C-alpha positions as CSV (number, residue, x, y, z in Angstrom):
1,M,-47.2,72.2,-29.1
2,N,-49.4,69.7,-27.3
3,S,-52.2,70.9,-25.0
4,L,-51.7,68.0,-22.6
5,V,-48.0,68.9,-22.2
6,V,-48.9,72.6,-21.6
7,M,-51.4,71.6,-19.0
8,S,-49.0,69.2,-17.3
9,V,-46.1,71.7,-17.2
10,F,-48.4,74.5,-15.9
11,A,-50.0,72.4,-13.2
12,A,-46.5,71.1,-12.1
13,A,-45.2,74.7,-12.0
14,V,-48.2,75.9,-9.9
15,V,-47.7,73.1,-7.4
16,L,-44.0,73.6,-7.3
17,R,-44.4,77.3,-6.6
18,L,-47.1,76.7,-4.0
19,V,-45.0,74.1,-2.1
20,L,-41.9,76.3,-2.3
21,R,-43.7,79.4,-1.0
22,L,-45.4,77.5,1.8
23,W,-42.0,76.0,2.8
24,L,-40.4,79.4,2.8
25,I,-43.2,80.9,4.9
26,G,-43.0,78.0,7.3
27,R,-39.3,78.5,7.7
28,Q,-39.8,82.2,8.4
29,I,-42.4,81.6,11.0
30,R,-40.4,78.9,12.8
31,H,-37.2,80.9,12.7
32,V,-38.7,84.1,14.1
33,A,-40.6,82.3,16.8
34,R,-37.5,80.4,17.9
35,H,-35.6,83.7,18.5
36,R,-38.6,85.7,19.8
37,D,-37.4,85.8,23.4
38,T,-33.8,86.7,22.9
39,V,-32.6,90.1,21.5
40,P,-29.6,89.5,19.2
41,A,-26.3,90.4,20.9
42,D,-25.6,93.3,18.4
43,F,-28.9,95.0,19.5
44,A,-29.0,94.1,23.2
45,G,-28.2,97.6,24.2
46,T,-30.5,99.4,21.8
47,V,-33.6,97.3,21.3
48,S,-35.8,96.3,24.2
49,L,-37.1,92.8,24.6
50,E,-40.6,94.1,24.4
51,A,-39.9,95.8,21.0
52,H,-38.2,92.6,19.8
53,R,-41.2,90.5,20.8
54,K,-43.6,92.9,19.1
55,A,-41.6,92.6,15.9
56,A,-41.6,88.9,16.1
57,D,-45.3,88.7,16.7
58,Y,-46.1,91.1,13.9
59,T,-43.9,89.1,11.5
60,I,-45.5,85.8,12.4
61,A,-49.0,87.3,12.1
62,R,-48.2,88.6,8.6
63,Q,-46.7,85.3,7.6
64,R,-49.7,83.3,8.8
65,L,-51.9,85.5,6.7
66,E,-49.5,85.0,3.8
67,L,-50.0,81.2,4.2
68,L,-53.7,81.7,3.6
69,T,-53.4,84.1,0.7
70,T,-50.8,82.0,-1.0
71,A,-52.9,78.8,-0.8
72,W,-56.0,80.8,-1.8
73,G,-54.2,82.5,-4.7
74,S,-53.1,79.2,-6.1
75,A,-56.6,77.8,-5.9
76,V,-58.0,80.9,-7.7
77,L,-55.4,80.6,-10.4
78,L,-56.4,77.0,-11.1
79,G,-60.0,78.1,-11.0
80,W,-59.4,80.7,-13.7
81,T,-57.4,78.3,-15.9
82,L,-57.5,74.5,-15.7
83,L,-61.0,74.4,-14.1
84,G,-62.5,76.6,-16.8
85,G,-63.4,79.9,-15.0
86,L,-61.9,82.2,-17.6
87,D,-63.5,80.2,-20.4
88,L,-66.9,80.5,-18.8
89,L,-66.5,84.2,-18.1
90,N,-65.3,84.7,-21.7
91,I,-68.5,83.1,-23.1
92,A,-70.7,85.2,-20.8
93,V,-69.0,88.5,-21.6
94,R,-68.9,87.7,-25.3
95,E,-72.6,87.0,-25.5
96,A,-73.5,90.1,-23.5
97,V,-71.1,92.7,-25.1
98,L,-70.0,91.5,-28.6
99,P,-73.4,91.7,-30.5
100,R,-74.1,95.2,-29.2
101,W,-70.8,97.0,-28.8
102,G,-68.3,95.1,-31.1
103,D,-65.1,93.1,-30.7
104,L,-62.8,95.7,-29.1
105,A,-65.4,96.6,-26.5
106,Y,-65.9,92.9,-25.7
107,Q,-62.2,92.3,-25.2
108,I,-61.8,95.4,-23.0
109,A,-64.9,94.2,-21.0
110,L,-63.3,90.8,-20.5
111,V,-60.1,92.1,-19.1
112,M,-62.0,94.5,-16.8
113,A,-64.3,91.8,-15.6
114,V,-61.3,89.6,-14.6
115,S,-59.7,92.6,-12.8
116,V,-62.9,93.4,-10.9
117,I,-63.6,89.8,-10.0
118,G,-60.0,89.3,-8.9
119,S,-60.2,92.4,-6.7
120,L,-63.5,91.2,-5.1
121,I,-61.9,87.8,-4.4
122,D,-59.0,89.4,-2.6
123,L,-61.1,91.9,-0.8
124,P,-61.6,89.9,2.5
125,F,-57.9,89.4,2.9
126,D,-57.2,93.1,2.2
127,L,-59.8,94.2,4.8
128,W,-58.4,91.7,7.4
129,R,-54.9,92.9,6.8
130,T,-55.8,96.6,7.2
131,F,-58.5,96.5,10.0
132,R,-57.4,93.5,12.0
133,L,-53.7,92.7,11.6
134,E,-52.4,96.2,11.2
135,Q,-54.9,97.5,13.7
136,R,-53.8,94.9,16.3
137,F,-50.2,96.1,16.2
138,G,-51.0,99.8,16.2
139,F,-50.1,100.6,12.6
140,N,-53.5,101.2,10.9
141,R,-54.9,104.7,11.0
142,M,-57.3,104.1,8.1
143,T,-61.0,104.7,8.7
144,P,-63.6,102.7,6.8
145,G,-64.7,105.9,5.1
146,L,-61.1,106.7,4.0
147,W,-60.6,103.1,2.8
148,L,-63.8,103.3,0.7
149,K,-62.8,106.7,-0.7
150,D,-59.3,105.3,-1.7
151,A,-61.0,102.3,-3.3
152,V,-63.4,104.4,-5.4
153,V,-60.8,106.9,-6.4
154,G,-58.3,104.2,-7.2
155,A,-60.9,102.4,-9.4
156,V,-61.8,105.5,-11.3
157,V,-58.1,106.5,-11.9
158,G,-57.3,102.9,-12.9
159,A,-60.1,103.0,-15.4
160,V,-59.3,106.4,-16.8
161,V,-55.7,105.6,-17.2
162,G,-55.8,101.9,-17.9
163,V,-58.7,101.5,-20.3
164,P,-57.2,103.7,-23.1
165,L,-53.8,101.9,-22.7
166,L,-55.5,98.5,-22.9
167,A,-57.5,99.6,-25.9
168,L,-54.4,100.8,-27.7
169,V,-52.5,97.5,-27.0
170,L,-55.5,95.4,-28.1
171,W,-55.8,97.4,-31.3
172,L,-52.1,97.1,-32.0
173,M,-52.3,93.3,-31.5
174,A,-55.0,93.2,-34.2
175,A,-53.8,95.8,-36.6
176,A,-50.0,96.0,-36.5
177,G,-49.1,92.7,-38.1
178,P,-46.7,90.0,-36.9
179,L,-44.5,92.6,-35.2
180,W,-47.3,94.0,-33.1
181,W,-45.4,93.2,-30.0
182,L,-42.7,95.8,-30.8
183,W,-45.4,98.5,-31.2
184,A,-47.1,97.3,-28.0
185,F,-43.8,97.5,-26.2
186,A,-43.2,101.0,-27.4
187,A,-46.7,102.0,-26.2
188,L,-46.1,100.5,-22.7
189,A,-42.6,102.0,-22.5
190,G,-43.9,105.5,-23.4
191,F,-46.8,105.1,-20.9
192,T,-44.3,104.2,-18.1
193,L,-42.2,107.2,-18.8
194,L,-45.3,109.4,-18.9
195,M,-46.4,108.1,-15.5
196,Q,-43.1,109.2,-14.0
197,V,-44.2,112.7,-14.7
198,V,-48.0,112.4,-14.2
199,Y,-48.1,110.3,-11.1
200,P,-46.3,112.6,-8.6
201,T,-48.0,115.8,-9.8
202,V,-51.5,114.6,-10.7
203,I,-52.4,111.2,-9.3
204,A,-50.6,111.0,-5.9
205,P,-52.3,114.3,-4.7
206,M,-55.7,112.6,-5.2
207,F,-54.8,110.3,-2.3
208,N,-52.6,112.3,0.0
209,R,-51.9,115.9,0.9
210,F,-48.4,117.2,0.0
211,Q,-47.3,120.3,1.9
212,P,-44.0,122.1,1.3
213,L,-41.4,121.4,4.0
214,A,-42.0,124.2,6.5
215,D,-38.9,123.6,8.8
216,E,-36.5,126.2,7.4
217,A,-33.5,124.9,9.2
218,L,-34.1,121.3,8.0
219,K,-34.9,122.7,4.5
220,D,-31.6,124.5,4.3
221,R,-29.8,121.4,5.4
222,V,-31.6,119.2,2.9
223,E,-31.0,121.7,0.0
224,A,-27.3,121.8,0.9
225,L,-27.2,118.0,0.7
226,M,-28.9,118.0,-2.7
227,Q,-26.5,120.6,-4.0
228,R,-23.5,118.4,-2.9
229,C,-25.1,115.4,-4.6
230,G,-26.0,117.3,-7.8
231,F,-29.7,116.6,-7.4
232,R,-32.3,119.1,-8.4
233,A,-35.9,118.8,-7.4
234,Q,-39.0,120.9,-7.9
235,G,-39.7,120.9,-4.2
236,L,-39.5,119.3,-0.8
237,F,-42.8,118.0,0.4
238,V,-44.2,116.4,3.5
239,M,-46.9,113.8,2.9
240,D,-49.7,113.0,5.4
241,G,-48.8,109.3,5.6
242,S,-50.1,109.3,9.2
243,R,-53.7,109.4,7.9
244,R,-53.4,105.8,6.8
245,S,-50.5,104.2,8.7
246,A,-47.9,104.7,11.4
247,H,-45.2,103.3,9.1
248,A,-42.6,105.9,8.1
249,N,-40.7,106.5,4.9
250,A,-39.0,109.0,2.5
251,Y,-38.5,108.9,-1.2
252,F,-37.9,110.9,-4.3
253,T,-40.1,110.5,-7.3
254,G,-40.8,111.9,-10.7
255,F,-38.8,112.4,-13.9
256,G,-37.0,115.5,-15.3
257,A,-38.7,118.7,-14.2
258,S,-41.3,116.8,-12.1
259,K,-38.7,115.3,-9.6
260,R,-39.7,115.9,-6.0
261,V,-38.5,114.8,-2.6
262,V,-41.2,113.5,-0.3
263,F,-41.0,112.9,3.5
264,F,-43.7,111.1,5.4
265,D,-44.9,113.2,8.4
266,T,-44.4,110.1,10.5
267,L,-40.7,110.1,9.6
268,L,-40.1,113.7,10.5
269,S,-41.8,113.2,13.8
270,R,-39.3,110.5,14.8
271,L,-36.0,111.5,13.4
272,T,-33.5,114.2,14.3
273,P,-32.4,116.6,11.5
274,G,-29.2,114.8,11.0
275,E,-31.0,111.5,10.7
276,V,-33.4,112.9,8.2
277,E,-30.4,114.2,6.2
278,A,-28.8,110.7,6.3
279,V,-32.0,109.0,5.2
280,L,-32.4,111.4,2.3
281,A,-28.7,110.9,1.4
282,H,-29.6,107.2,1.1
283,E,-32.4,107.9,-1.3
284,L,-30.1,110.2,-3.3
285,G,-27.7,107.3,-3.4
286,H,-30.3,105.5,-5.6
287,F,-30.3,108.6,-7.8
288,H,-26.5,108.7,-8.0
289,H,-26.2,105.1,-9.0
290,R,-29.1,105.3,-11.4
291,H,-31.0,102.5,-9.7
292,V,-34.4,103.7,-10.8
293,P,-33.6,103.8,-14.5
294,K,-31.9,100.4,-14.2
295,R,-35.0,98.9,-12.7
296,I,-37.2,100.5,-15.3
297,L,-34.9,99.1,-18.1
298,M,-35.0,95.7,-16.4
299,L,-38.8,95.8,-16.3
300,M,-39.0,96.9,-19.9
301,G,-36.7,94.0,-20.9
302,V,-39.1,91.6,-19.2
303,W,-42.1,93.2,-21.0
304,L,-40.3,93.0,-24.3
305,G,-39.5,89.4,-23.9
306,S,-42.9,88.5,-22.6
307,L,-44.7,90.3,-25.5
308,A,-42.4,88.6,-28.0
309,L,-43.2,85.3,-26.4
310,L,-46.9,86.0,-26.5
311,G,-46.6,86.9,-30.2
312,W,-45.6,83.3,-30.8
313,L,-47.9,81.7,-28.3
314,M,-51.0,83.4,-29.8
315,G,-50.7,81.2,-32.8
316,Q,-50.6,78.0,-30.8
317,A,-54.0,76.5,-30.1
318,A,-52.4,74.4,-27.3
319,F,-51.5,77.6,-25.4
320,Y,-55.2,78.2,-25.0
321,T,-56.6,74.7,-24.6
322,G,-53.7,73.7,-22.3
323,L,-54.7,76.6,-20.0
324,G,-58.4,75.8,-19.9
325,V,-60.0,78.0,-22.6
326,Q,-61.4,77.1,-26.0
327,P,-60.2,79.6,-28.7
328,N,-61.4,80.4,-32.1
329,M,-58.2,80.3,-34.1
330,L,-60.0,81.9,-37.1
331,A,-60.8,85.0,-35.0
332,P,-58.1,85.3,-32.4
333,N,-59.1,86.7,-29.0
334,H,-56.2,89.0,-28.0
335,A,-57.7,89.7,-24.6
336,L,-57.7,86.0,-23.8
337,A,-54.0,85.7,-24.8
338,L,-53.1,88.7,-22.6
339,L,-55.0,87.4,-19.7
340,L,-53.4,83.9,-19.9
341,L,-50.0,85.5,-20.1
342,M,-50.7,87.6,-17.0
343,L,-52.1,84.6,-15.1
344,A,-49.4,82.1,-16.1
345,G,-46.3,84.3,-16.3
346,P,-45.8,84.9,-12.5
347,V,-45.9,81.1,-11.9
348,F,-42.7,80.7,-13.8
349,G,-41.2,84.1,-12.9
350,F,-41.2,83.2,-9.2
351,L,-38.1,81.1,-9.7
352,L,-36.3,84.3,-10.6
353,A,-37.2,85.9,-7.3
354,P,-33.8,85.3,-5.7
355,L,-32.0,87.1,-8.5
356,T,-34.3,90.2,-8.4
357,A,-34.2,90.3,-4.6
358,A,-30.4,90.0,-4.6
359,S,-30.1,92.9,-7.1
360,S,-32.4,95.1,-5.0
361,R,-30.5,94.3,-1.8
362,R,-27.2,95.2,-3.6
363,H,-28.7,98.5,-4.6
364,E,-29.6,99.2,-1.0
365,F,-26.0,98.6,0.2
366,E,-24.7,100.9,-2.6
367,A,-27.1,103.6,-1.5
368,D,-26.1,103.2,2.1
369,A,-22.4,103.5,1.2
370,Y,-23.1,106.7,-0.8
371,A,-25.1,108.1,2.2
372,C,-22.1,107.6,4.4
373,R,-19.9,109.6,2.1
374,Q,-22.4,112.5,1.9
375,A,-23.8,112.5,5.4
376,S,-23.2,110.9,8.8
377,G,-23.0,107.1,8.8
378,A,-23.8,107.2,12.5
379,D,-26.9,109.2,11.9
380,L,-28.0,106.8,9.2
381,R,-27.5,103.8,11.4
382,A,-29.5,105.5,14.2
383,A,-32.3,106.4,11.8
384,L,-32.5,102.9,10.4
385,L,-32.6,101.4,13.9
386,K,-35.5,103.7,14.8
387,L,-37.3,102.8,11.6
388,F,-36.7,99.0,12.1
389,Q,-38.3,99.4,15.6
390,D,-41.1,101.7,14.6
391,N,-42.1,99.4,11.6
392,A,-41.7,96.3,13.8
393,S,-39.2,94.7,11.4
394,T,-37.9,91.5,12.8
395,L,-34.2,91.4,13.6
396,T,-34.1,87.6,13.1
397,P,-35.5,86.6,9.7
398,D,-34.8,83.2,8.2
399,P,-31.8,83.5,5.9
400,V,-33.4,81.4,3.1
401,Y,-36.6,83.4,3.2
402,V,-34.5,86.5,3.0
403,R,-32.9,85.4,-0.2
404,F,-36.3,85.0,-1.9
405,H,-38.4,87.8,-0.5
406,Y,-36.3,90.6,1.0
407,S,-35.8,93.5,-1.3
408,H,-33.9,95.3,1.5
409,P,-31.1,93.7,3.5
410,P,-32.1,92.4,7.0
411,A,-31.3,94.8,9.9
412,S,-28.4,92.8,11.1
413,E,-26.6,92.8,7.7
414,R,-27.4,96.4,6.9
415,L,-26.4,97.9,10.3
416,A,-23.3,95.7,10.5
417,A,-22.2,97.1,7.1
418,L,-22.7,100.6,8.3
419,A,-20.8,100.0,11.6
420,G,-17.8,99.2,9.5
421,R,-17.8,102.5,7.7
């Protein structure tokens, strides 16, 4: 493997991804702006021109911010890699940590330093998105104090959960021999399954309050639906999503005995009992079709392939030098290898976005069809229309942009499919 070839291929991939993403965003902005002043015929009787314009303006504002973050992200990526940022940070962390705390501590510190710096680099965009863009369109309900609390709690939880897992993976890379990647994959897979149990019962309550559903009539209706669908949950909960955002949602989470159904309080305040039942039936459609296990298996397949690839790349000096770092091949730096994979992997994975997005949209159609069999299709259509309006989702997205970025079908496609049932 030649370092110049690696550098050239990586640079070309970064530029290609940047150009493609900017082109797609530009298409979305132009398409939505062109249709801003005309409500689509299928929605003329149910969506006001004012709501349609708000959705268009919200979409355009988000896409303009995405233009900036996309260009900035590509510049930061090149700064980490080909311009030597990661190499300089590695030298600084090694000199500060290695002599005193040893090799494993140094490698953990390197990964954590990249994570912290990356978060600080993205911080202005996150603040702008929350307190300017979302605030402008009436969605943000986050106070600076709550935002800061979330940031601190998230950082602490991330460290408590992530550092031991990172230490285990780095130890396996050093001690488990040529097939370390199989052991590392097993560790990641086990951690993922464990989080399906721990997150809904331990971590999520650190950020939101979850109260049992108090509406007895709605509770009886929901429990009857779950019984028809063969779904058992440990409880029905209402989450105080309105503390942070006006956006509404419902979901089920957990694994085995930890499964629970969660409604945003914003959702319950907007929908009728029949519409709530239909939305939940859609979520249970994902359960019925085993969409969550399928997605987890797909993710694990990507992890397995990526770790196997890394197992080979770690022994190639050009992998490091071609991406801007100078390795010591006599004493391999496993943290550097992991970081380079995490930085470079998404550049090439972006080309798979249409496939993953198409799979996700197909799952949504399947869940909708299941909901129509278990509840009222008319109620589901009415609920989705309310949610599209309340969340200011544009009714006129660019078709090409949709194929790359939409994990859910556009409103026109989704409601048209429901109308035919």
